[in-house]
C-alpha positions in Angstrom: -70.7 -2.5 1.4 -70.8 -6.0 0.4 -71.4 -7.5 -3.1 -73.0 -11.0 -4.0 -69.8 -13.1 -4.7 -70.0 -14.0 -8.4 -69.9 -17.3 -9.7 -67.4 -19.1 -12.1 -64.4 -19.7 -11.9 -62.8 -16.5 -13.1 -62.8 -13.7 -10.8 -65.3 -10.8 -11.6 -64.1 -7.2 -12.0 -65.2 -6.1 -8.5 -63.7 -9.4 -7.1 -60.1 -8.2 -8.8 -60.3 -5.1 -6.7 -58.9 -4.8 -2.9 -61.4 -4.3 -0.8 -60.7 -0.4 -0.3 -61.4 0.3 -3.6 -64.7 -2.2 -4.5 -66.2 -0.2 -1.2 -65.5 3.5 -3.2 -66.9 2.4 -6.4 -69.8 1.2 -5.1 -70.4 4.1 -2.8 -70.5 6.2 -5.9 -73.5 4.4 -7.4 -77.1 5.1 -7.1 -78.7 1.6 -5.8 -81.6 0.1 -8.3 -83.4 -3.2 -8.6 -84.4 -4.6 -11.8 -87.0 -7.0 -12.6 -86.8 -10.4 -14.8 -86.1 -8.9 -18.8 -86.0 -5.4 -17.5 -83.2 -3.2 -19.8 -80.4 -2.0 -17.9 -78.4 -0.2 -20.9 -80.0 0.2 -24.3 -78.1 0.1 -27.9 -77.5 3.5 -29.5 -78.1 5.6 -26.2 -75.2 8.0 -25.0 -72.7 6.6 -22.3 -74.3 8.7 -19.4 -73.3 6.3 -16.6 -72.3 3.0 -15.8 -73.5 -0.1 -14.2 -72.4 -2.5 -11.3 -73.8 -5.9 -10.7 -74.4 -6.8 -7.3 -76.5 -9.7 -7.6 -78.5 -11.3 -10.7 -77.9 -11.8 -14.2 -77.7 -10.3 -17.7 -77.4 -10.7 -21.0 -75.1 -8.8 -23.5 -77.4 -8.8 -26.7 -77.4 -7.5 -30.1 -79.1 -8.0 -33.6 -77.7 -9.4 -36.7 -78.6 -8.5 -40.3 -81.9 -10.4 -40.5 -82.6 -8.6 -37.2 -82.4 -11.9 -35.3 -80.9 -11.6 -31.7 -77.4 -12.6 -30.8 -76.1 -13.0 -27.2 -72.5 -11.6 -26.9 -72.0 -12.4 -23.2 -73.5 -13.1 -20.1 -72.5 -11.6 -17.2 -73.0 -11.7 -13.4 -72.3 -10.3 -9.6 -69.4 -8.2 -9.7 -68.9 -7.0 -13.5 -69.3 -4.1 -15.0 -71.3 -2.6 -18.0 -71.2 0.7 -20.2 -67.5 1.9 -19.4 -66.8 1.5 -23.1 -69.4 4.2 -24.0 -68.4 6.7 -21.0 -64.6 6.5 -21.8 -65.0 6.5 -25.6 -67.8 9.3 -25.7 -69.6 6.8 -28.6 -73.1 5.4 -28.2 -73.5 2.2 -26.5 -73.0 -0.8 -28.8 -75.2 -3.4 -27.1 -78.3 -4.0 -24.9 -77.8 -5.5 -21.7 -80.7 -7.4 -20.4 -81.9 -8.7 -17.1 -82.1 -12.5 -17.0 -83.3 -12.4 -13.6 -84.1 -10.3 -10.3 -81.2 -7.8 -10.6 -79.7 -5.6 -8.1 -77.3 -2.9 -9.4 -75.4 0.5 -8.6 -75.6 3.0 -11.5 -72.5 5.5 -11.6 -72.5 8.7 -13.2 -70.2 9.4 -16.0 -68.6 12.2 -14.4 -68.0 10.6 -10.8 -66.8 7.3 -12.6 -63.9 9.0 -14.7 -62.6 11.2 -11.6 -62.9 7.5 -9.5 -60.4 6.0 -12.3 -58.2 9.0 -12.2 -57.9 9.2 -8.8 -57.5 5.2 -8.8 -54.9 4.2 -11.5 -55.0 0.5 -10.2 -58.1 0.5 -11.1 -57.6 2.0 -14.5 -55.6 -1.0 -14.9 -57.8 -3.3 -13.9 -60.5 -1.8 -16.3 -57.9 -2.1 -19.1 -57.4 -6.0 -18.0 -61.1 -6.5 -18.2 -61.2 -4.7 -21.8 -58.7 -7.1 -23.2 -60.1 -10.0 -21.9 -63.4 -9.3 -23.3 -61.4 -8.3 -26.7 -59.5 -11.5 -26.6 -62.7 -13.7 -25.6 -64.5 -12.0 -28.9 -61.8 -12.8 -31.4 -62.0 -16.7 -30.0 -65.4 -16.9 -30.5 -65.5 -15.1 -34.0 -62.7 -18.1 -34.8 -64.6 -20.8 -33.2 -68.1 -19.7 -34.9 -66.3 -20.9 -38.0 -65.8 -24.5 -36.3 -68.3 -26.6 -38.3 -68.4 -29.4 -35.4 -71.2 -28.2 -33.4 -70.3 -30.6 -30.6 -67.1 -28.4 -30.0 -69.0 -25.1 -30.3 -71.3 -26.0 -27.7 -68.9 -27.4 -25.4 -66.7 -24.2 -25.4 -69.7 -22.2 -24.9 -70.8 -23.9 -21.6 -67.4 -24.5 -20.5 -66.9 -20.1 -20.7 -70.2 -20.0 -18.8 -68.6 -22.1 -16.4 -65.8 -19.4 -16.0 -67.8 -16.5 -15.8 -71.2 -17.5 -14.2 -71.4 -20.9 -12.3 -71.4 -22.4 -8.9 -69.6 -25.1 -7.7 -71.5 -28.2 -6.2 -70.6 -31.4 -5.0 -72.1 -33.0 -8.2 -70.4 -30.3 -10.9 -70.8 -26.7 -11.8 -74.5 -25.3 -11.8 -74.9 -22.5 -14.5 -76.5 -19.5 -12.5 -77.4 -17.7 -15.2 -81.2 -18.6 -16.4 -80.6 -18.8 -19.7 -83.4 -20.6 -22.4 -82.8 -22.9 -24.5 -83.5 -20.4 -27.4 -81.0 -17.8 -25.7 -78.3 -20.5 -25.6 -78.8 -21.3 -28.9 -78.5 -17.1 -29.5 -75.5 -17.7 -27.7 -73.3 -19.9 -29.2 -74.7 -19.3 -32.0 -76.6 -22.5 -33.5 -80.0 -23.8 -34.6 -82.2 -24.6 -31.6 -82.7 -28.3 -33.0 -79.0 -29.1 -33.5 -78.5 -27.6 -29.8 -81.5 -29.7 -28.7 -79.7 -32.9 -30.3 -76.4 -32.3 -28.8 -77.4 -31.4 -25.0 -79.0 -34.7 -25.2 -76.0 -36.5 -26.4 -74.2 -34.5 -23.6 -76.9 -35.5 -21.2 -76.7 -39.2 -22.1 -73.4 -39.4 -21.6 -73.5 -37.6 -18.4 -71.4 -35.0 -18.9 -74.4 -32.5 -18.3 -77.6 -32.4 -16.7 -80.3 -29.6 -17.7 -83.6 -28.5 -16.7 -85.9 -25.5 -16.9 -83.6 -22.7 -17.6 -81.3 -24.8 -15.7 -78.1 -26.5 -16.6 -75.4 -28.1 -14.9 -71.8 -29.4 -15.9 -71.4 -32.3 -14.2 -68.2 -33.7 -16.0 -66.0 -30.5 -16.7 -62.9 -32.5 -17.8 -64.7 -34.9 -20.0 -66.3 -31.1 -21.6 -63.1 -29.3 -21.7 -62.0 -32.4 -23.9 -64.8 -31.8 -26.4 -64.0 -28.3 -26.3 -60.5 -29.0 -27.2 -59.3 -26.6 -24.6 
């Protein structure tokens, strides 16, 4: 079984697995297709299954104390979601919503736990994934306190290049179709400030933008702005 290769400079969860383990994991799942903005997993629900993305992109979202949407992460082909609730026995901590047409495999909790028990190398990769997500979340908590909007935006764009972008001869095209409102919720930052900074980056030739489209034309300069 094949899955659409995930974009970005970093490999996805499936991309880190040997072909044999990847095929065995996908074979456990029930195929499902979802449309744009359809819910994939819902916050507060029990962990009855995990979802592996074969194609398409999702946002992981929650709400702050003022009931405003906060986008915690963005994912694409090869990523896995719902495993924390399955393994911990606790309710799901966030919503996962399709950003575009989505093809997934749903694996029931019991089958997933047995699979991990039988294949400790996959369990290790899952631990690596959880550690990376924790590290990224801690870094983001640190940088949301940085007052400079340019640095914050540059860091989040660099993260998106890492996880869901395709390299072209012009640079890196972000594959996840985020609206400007969603990008603001991902940073997080006010939309007016975001629009001003994006205009500046576009004028400097660092990015190009379109409707639900953004490309990083000069990654080296973006990383300098991101202090990375």
